[in-house]
C-alpha positions as CSV (number, residue, x, y, z in Angstrom):
1,M,35.4,31.3,27.3
2,R,35.7,29.5,24.0
3,K,36.2,26.2,25.7
4,V,33.0,26.8,27.7
5,W,31.0,27.4,24.5
6,I,32.5,24.3,22.9
7,L,31.4,22.2,25.9
8,V,27.9,23.7,25.9
9,T,27.6,23.0,22.2
10,L,28.7,19.4,22.7
11,L,26.3,18.8,25.5
12,Y,23.4,20.3,23.5
13,S,24.3,18.2,20.5
14,N,24.3,15.0,22.6
15,Q,20.9,15.8,24.1
16,A,19.5,16.5,20.7
17,F,20.9,13.2,19.4
18,Y,19.6,11.1,22.2
19,G,16.3,12.9,22.3
20,Q,15.5,11.8,18.7
21,S,13.0,9.0,18.5
22,K,14.5,5.8,17.3
23,K,13.2,4.2,14.1
24,S,12.9,0.5,13.4
25,T,11.6,-1.9,10.8
26,I,8.9,-4.6,11.1
27,S,9.0,-7.4,8.6
28,G,7.7,-11.0,8.2
29,V,6.3,-13.6,5.9
30,I,2.7,-14.5,5.3
31,K,1.9,-18.2,4.5
32,D,-1.1,-20.4,4.2
33,S,-1.7,-23.5,6.2
34,L,0.2,-25.6,3.6
35,H,3.3,-23.3,4.2
36,Q,3.0,-21.7,0.8
37,P,3.5,-17.9,0.5
38,L,0.4,-15.8,0.3
39,V,0.6,-13.0,-2.3
40,F,-1.4,-9.8,-1.8
41,A,-2.2,-10.4,1.9
42,T,-3.1,-7.0,3.4
43,I,-1.1,-6.0,6.5
44,N,-2.4,-3.0,8.5
45,L,-0.2,-1.4,11.2
46,S,-2.0,0.3,14.1
47,R,-1.1,1.5,17.6
48,Q,-2.6,-0.7,20.4
49,S,-4.0,2.5,21.9
50,Q,-6.0,3.0,18.6
51,P,-6.5,-0.4,17.1
52,K,-9.3,0.7,14.7
53,V,-7.1,3.4,13.1
54,P,-4.4,2.0,10.8
55,I,-1.4,4.3,10.5
56,R,0.3,2.3,7.8
57,N,-0.5,-0.6,5.5
58,T,1.2,-2.7,2.9
59,Y,0.7,-6.1,1.1
60,S,2.8,-9.2,0.8
61,N,4.9,-9.8,-2.3
62,E,5.2,-13.0,-4.4
63,K,7.3,-14.6,-1.7
64,G,4.8,-13.6,1.1
65,H,7.3,-11.0,2.5
66,F,6.2,-7.7,3.9
67,R,8.0,-4.8,5.5
68,F,7.3,-1.5,7.3
69,N,10.2,1.0,7.5
70,N,10.8,3.9,9.8
71,V,8.5,2.7,12.6
72,D,8.6,4.6,16.0
73,T,9.1,2.8,19.2
74,G,5.8,1.7,20.8
75,N,3.2,-1.1,20.9
76,Y,1.4,-2.1,17.7
77,F,-1.1,-4.4,16.2
78,L,-0.6,-6.1,12.8
79,D,-3.9,-7.0,11.3
80,I,-3.5,-9.4,8.4
81,S,-6.3,-10.2,6.0
82,H,-6.7,-12.0,2.7
83,T,-9.7,-13.0,0.6
84,G,-10.8,-16.5,1.5
85,Y,-8.8,-16.6,4.8
86,I,-9.5,-15.9,8.4
87,A,-8.2,-12.5,9.5
88,K,-5.4,-12.6,12.0
89,Q,-3.9,-10.2,14.5
90,E,-0.4,-10.1,15.9
91,K,0.9,-7.9,18.8
92,I,4.2,-6.2,18.1
93,K,6.5,-4.2,20.4
94,V,9.2,-1.9,19.1
95,T,11.6,-0.9,21.8
96,S,14.7,0.2,19.9
97,D,16.1,0.8,16.5
98,Q,16.8,-2.9,16.1
99,P,14.7,-4.6,13.3
100,V,11.6,-6.6,14.5
101,E,11.1,-9.9,12.7
102,T,7.7,-11.6,13.1
103,G,8.9,-14.7,11.4
104,E,6.3,-16.8,9.5
105,I,2.6,-15.9,10.1
106,F,0.2,-18.6,9.0
107,M,-3.4,-18.0,7.9
108,K,-6.2,-20.6,7.8
109,P,-8.8,-20.9,5.1
110,K,-12.3,-19.7,6.0
111,N,-13.7,-23.1,5.4
112,S,-11.4,-24.6,8.1
113,T,-13.1,-26.9,10.6
114,L,-11.0,-25.4,13.4
115,K,-12.6,-23.0,15.8
116,E,-12.3,-19.5,14.4
117,V,-11.2,-16.6,16.6
118,K,-13.1,-13.5,15.7
119,V,-10.8,-10.6,14.8
120,E,-12.1,-7.3,13.7
121,S,-10.5,-6.6,10.3
122,H,-10.4,-3.9,7.7
123,K,-11.2,-4.3,4.0
124,P,-8.2,-5.8,2.2
125,L,-5.9,-3.3,0.6
126,I,-5.5,-5.6,-2.4
127,E,-8.2,-7.8,-3.9
128,Q,-7.6,-10.2,-6.8
129,E,-10.4,-11.1,-9.2
130,S,-10.2,-13.4,-12.3
131,D,-9.6,-10.5,-14.7
132,K,-8.0,-7.8,-12.6
133,V,-6.3,-6.7,-9.4
134,I,-8.0,-4.0,-7.2
135,F,-6.0,-1.6,-5.0
136,N,-8.5,-0.2,-2.5
137,V,-6.9,3.3,-2.2
138,E,-9.5,4.6,0.3
139,N,-8.1,2.2,2.8
140,D,-4.5,3.6,2.5
141,P,-4.1,6.4,5.0
142,M,-1.1,7.7,3.1
143,A,-3.0,8.2,-0.1
144,K,-4.9,11.3,1.1
145,T,-1.8,13.4,0.6
146,E,-0.4,11.7,-2.5
147,T,-1.0,11.9,-6.2
148,A,-2.2,9.2,-8.5
149,M,1.4,8.8,-9.7
150,D,2.6,8.2,-6.1
151,I,-0.2,5.6,-5.6
152,L,0.7,3.8,-8.8
153,R,4.2,3.3,-7.4
154,K,2.8,0.8,-4.9
155,T,0.1,-0.7,-7.1
156,P,0.5,-4.4,-8.1
157,F,1.6,-5.0,-11.7
158,V,2.4,-1.3,-12.2
159,A,6.0,-0.1,-12.3
160,V,7.0,3.6,-12.2
161,D,10.7,4.6,-12.7
162,G,12.6,7.6,-11.5
163,D,11.4,9.7,-14.5
164,D,7.8,8.8,-13.8
165,N,7.5,6.5,-16.8
166,V,4.8,4.0,-16.2
167,Q,4.5,0.3,-17.3
168,V,1.6,-2.1,-16.7
169,N,2.7,-5.7,-16.4
170,G,5.9,-4.8,-18.2
171,Q,4.1,-3.1,-21.1
172,S,4.5,0.6,-22.0
173,N,1.4,0.7,-24.2
174,F,-1.5,1.0,-21.8
175,K,-4.7,3.0,-21.3
176,V,-5.8,5.0,-18.2
177,L,-9.5,5.1,-17.7
178,L,-11.5,7.2,-15.3
179,N,-14.5,5.5,-13.8
180,G,-14.4,3.0,-16.7
181,R,-14.3,5.6,-19.5
182,E,-11.6,7.2,-21.6
183,T,-11.0,10.9,-20.9
184,P,-9.0,13.5,-22.9
185,I,-6.8,14.5,-19.9
186,F,-5.2,11.1,-19.7
187,A,-5.0,10.6,-23.5
188,Q,-3.1,13.9,-24.0
189,N,-0.4,13.7,-21.4
190,V,-0.8,10.7,-19.1
191,K,2.3,11.4,-17.1
192,E,1.4,15.0,-16.1
193,A,-2.2,14.1,-15.6
194,L,-1.3,11.3,-13.1
195,K,1.2,13.6,-11.3
196,G,-1.6,16.2,-10.9
197,F,-4.5,13.9,-10.0
198,P,-5.1,14.1,-6.2
199,G,-5.1,10.8,-4.4
200,A,-7.8,12.0,-2.0
201,L,-10.3,11.7,-4.8
202,I,-9.5,8.1,-5.6
203,V,-11.5,5.2,-4.1
204,K,-9.7,2.4,-5.8
205,I,-7.5,1.5,-8.8
206,E,-8.2,-1.5,-11.0
207,V,-5.4,-3.0,-13.0
208,I,-6.4,-5.2,-15.9
209,T,-3.4,-7.0,-17.4
210,S,-5.4,-8.8,-20.2
211,P,-7.7,-6.2,-21.8
212,S,-10.8,-7.3,-23.8
213,A,-10.6,-8.0,-27.5
214,K,-11.8,-4.5,-28.4
215,Y,-8.3,-3.1,-27.5
216,D,-6.4,-5.7,-29.6
217,A,-6.2,-3.4,-32.6
218,E,-4.6,-0.7,-30.5
219,G,-2.1,-3.2,-29.1
220,V,-3.0,-2.1,-25.5
221,G,-1.1,-4.3,-23.1
222,G,-2.9,-3.2,-19.9
223,I,-5.5,-0.9,-18.4
224,I,-5.4,1.3,-15.3
225,N,-9.0,2.2,-14.3
226,I,-9.1,4.9,-11.6
227,I,-12.4,4.9,-9.7
228,T,-13.5,8.0,-7.8
229,A,-16.3,8.5,-5.4
230,K,-18.1,10.9,-7.7
231,K,-17.5,12.8,-10.9
232,T,-14.5,14.9,-10.7
233,R,-14.4,18.5,-11.9
234,G,-12.1,19.1,-14.8
235,Y,-11.9,15.4,-15.7
236,N,-15.3,14.0,-16.4
237,G,-17.7,16.8,-15.5
238,S,-18.9,17.8,-12.0
239,L,-21.8,17.1,-9.8
């Protein structure tokens, strides 16, 4: 009888093991037409059955590399966008737990004389202006269930260690603003405030690595400006 139970247990375990959905990774490199890496290109991952609904997104690093981990088997679109470049779409098929490498993906400038192929694109996740980098949090589907601290972990020029200590552009002396203004909640205990601030309220985060002269006396090395859709109760009043 004991042997029968052992056999049944083994059979059940094998079925459970093989019944698990396999996970894979998708990675690649984004480059411009001159074969130079494109930094902060936005890459949206969506299922081909729902191309207008991104399920994950990321941006390319300083070497143009991007990567999605723990991707289920299936057919996907990669929608790539970058300010000043023609949006591009790639079809991806994940059939097993083996990594999927897209290789180099080249993007053409918008002023290219070549015929453009119209690709419906989403607003870039990352935008870079002369004095700041903008993380469009509202376009990140994962942010709705995250905190401000979680979101800062994937924000350019912001580093968060395992103890939730934050640095901006390598500097520990920084300010956190809410809709462009200082607020007591971030001045008193910035770490706890960021851990308790719901990501669902955030529209975008601006990172200013070279603050204006008015912050020189305080030695501020950077500014994180959290933008919300409306005034937030308990932080800067309520509507």
